[in-house]
VMD Tcl script that draws the C-alpha trace (Angstrom):
set ca {
  {-6.08 -5.42 18.88}
  {-6.08 -1.60 19.45}
  {-9.55 -0.05 18.98}
  {-9.95 1.57 15.79}
  {-11.93 4.49 17.39}
  {-8.72 5.29 19.47}
  {-6.54 5.42 16.78}
  {-5.64 8.88 15.77}
  {-6.00 9.74 11.93}
  {-1.88 9.46 11.23}
  {-1.80 6.09 13.43}
  {-4.97 4.39 10.97}
  {-2.97 5.75 8.03}
  {-0.13 4.18 9.29}
  {-1.49 0.64 9.89}
  {-3.10 0.91 6.53}
  {0.35 1.87 4.57}
  {2.24 -0.73 6.55}
  {-0.72 -3.87 5.30}
  {-0.33 -2.26 1.64}
  {2.93 -2.48 1.38}
  {3.00 -6.17 2.81}
  {0.28 -6.64 0.14}
  {2.67 -5.00 -2.52}
  {5.21 -7.20 -1.63}
  {2.97 -10.22 -1.63}
  {1.39 -9.20 -5.11}
  {5.12 -8.46 -6.42}
  {7.01 -11.60 -5.15}
  {3.67 -13.84 -6.94}
  {4.19 -11.95 -9.97}
  {8.15 -12.78 -10.03}
  {6.89 -16.32 -9.77}
  {4.47 -16.21 -12.56}
  {7.10 -14.02 -15.13}
  {9.48 -16.57 -14.22}
  {7.68 -19.10 -15.85}
  {6.24 -17.26 -18.51}
  {9.76 -16.04 -19.74}
  {10.95 -20.05 -19.58}
  {8.47 -20.23 -22.27}
  {8.83 -17.59 -23.89}
  {12.77 -18.75 -24.48}
  {11.40 -22.28 -25.70}
  {9.48 -20.74 -28.06}
  {12.36 -18.45 -29.54}
  {13.79 -21.55 -29.90}
  {11.26 -23.51 -31.93}
  {10.28 -20.33 -34.00}
  {13.49 -18.38 -34.31}
  {13.76 -15.17 -32.00}
  {12.35 -12.98 -35.20}
  {9.37 -14.94 -35.56}
  {7.43 -14.27 -31.85}
  {6.15 -11.47 -30.28}
  {6.48 -10.82 -26.84}
  {3.39 -8.84 -25.26}
  {3.39 -7.92 -21.83}
  {-0.10 -7.72 -19.97}
  {-0.65 -4.88 -17.73}
  {-2.66 -4.93 -14.67}
  {-1.51 -8.98 -13.95}
  {-3.22 -9.64 -10.83}
  {-2.62 -12.68 -8.20}
  {-4.50 -15.59 -7.99}
  {-6.34 -14.96 -11.22}
  {-3.80 -17.62 -12.61}
  {-3.48 -15.49 -15.66}
  {0.16 -14.96 -17.45}
  {2.06 -11.96 -17.03}
  {2.48 -11.88 -21.06}
  {1.82 -13.49 -24.39}
  {3.68 -14.56 -27.06}
  {2.88 -14.87 -30.67}
  {4.38 -16.15 -33.81}
  {4.91 -14.37 -36.81}
  {3.09 -16.09 -39.35}
  {4.30 -16.98 -43.45}
  {3.08 -15.24 -45.58}
  {2.00 -18.70 -47.58}
  {-0.54 -19.84 -43.97}
  {-4.26 -19.46 -44.59}
  {-4.83 -17.59 -41.89}
  {-2.82 -14.34 -42.73}
  {-4.25 -14.81 -45.88}
  {-7.71 -15.26 -44.32}
  {-7.04 -12.14 -42.25}
  {-5.53 -10.11 -45.34}
  {-9.02 -10.45 -47.31}
  {-11.11 -10.16 -44.50}
  {-10.45 -6.77 -43.15}
  {-11.84 -5.32 -45.75}
  {-15.17 -6.02 -44.92}
  {-17.43 -4.56 -42.25}
  {-15.94 -4.08 -38.56}
  {-17.73 -7.77 -36.97}
  {-15.58 -9.84 -40.15}
  {-12.46 -7.80 -39.09}
  {-12.86 -8.54 -35.61}
  {-13.29 -12.29 -36.61}
  {-10.34 -12.18 -38.45}
  {-8.04 -10.27 -35.84}
  {-9.53 -12.95 -33.31}
  {-8.90 -15.83 -35.93}
  {-5.26 -14.48 -36.68}
  {-4.23 -14.35 -33.07}
  {-6.01 -17.49 -32.10}
  {-4.00 -19.34 -34.79}
  {-0.71 -17.95 -34.20}
  {-0.63 -17.65 -30.02}
  {1.70 -20.19 -28.59}
  {1.86 -19.26 -25.20}
  {-0.19 -19.45 -23.42}
  {-1.89 -22.16 -25.94}
  {-5.92 -22.54 -26.21}
  {-5.79 -26.35 -26.51}
  {-2.47 -27.04 -24.34}
  {-2.99 -24.51 -21.65}
  {-6.25 -24.22 -21.30}
  {-6.70 -22.55 -17.79}
  {-3.60 -19.98 -18.46}
  {-5.18 -19.49 -21.66}
  {-8.91 -18.60 -20.00}
  {-8.08 -16.94 -17.59}
  {-5.26 -14.14 -19.07}
  {-8.35 -13.89 -21.65}
  {-10.34 -13.52 -18.72}
  {-8.26 -10.60 -17.51}
  {-7.30 -8.92 -20.81}
  {-10.50 -9.34 -22.81}
  {-9.43 -6.79 -26.14}
  {-5.95 -9.66 -25.67}
  {-7.06 -11.21 -28.93}
  {-7.21 -8.11 -31.19}
  {-4.28 -6.55 -29.74}
  {-2.04 -9.61 -30.74}
  {-3.59 -9.91 -34.21}
  {-2.46 -5.77 -34.82}
  {0.79 -6.71 -33.86}
  {0.94 -10.28 -35.93}
  {-0.13 -7.79 -38.44}
  {2.58 -5.03 -37.79}
  {5.23 -7.37 -37.65}
  {4.69 -8.96 -40.96}
  {4.20 -5.26 -42.44}
  {7.54 -4.25 -41.22}
  {9.33 -7.50 -42.25}
  {7.88 -6.83 -45.90}
  {9.24 -3.72 -46.07}
  {12.47 -4.63 -44.70}
  {12.84 -7.47 -47.57}
  {11.75 -4.92 -50.25}
  {14.84 -2.74 -48.81}
  {17.17 -5.04 -49.46}
}
mol new
graphics top color blue
foreach p $ca { graphics top sphere $p radius 0.5 }
foreach p [lrange $ca 0 end-1] q [lrange $ca 1 end] { graphics top cylinder $p $q radius 0.2 }
display resetview
């Protein structure tokens, strides 16, 4: 290997950029493998719950080797489910209660990665995206509101 002291700044930069491209290619390949696994599971869950009853939420900042999913899948609860009723009743309480309600809703409806069936994937994904449960709950609440509005128009 050439002594870094004897390399010109341009040579050092070119070497670093070449290394960066190799790293990016490896990350892209690892991402593609995990994304394929995740999409296969998404398709299964769409078949199980219905296409309009699941939400796909893509994650930003995926990192190879972290054991996390590239996306999460949540189901949209029905109006009769107690978890959604509790969520609606609790959101009018102080912020801490709102957060607890949001997390309970998200945990009950998040079907991939599932906190019991995919424990390691679930934990790694929440580690990578700590605000994910709140985001999922907001997406679910928006989906439920959207469906309610659509039903009123019909």
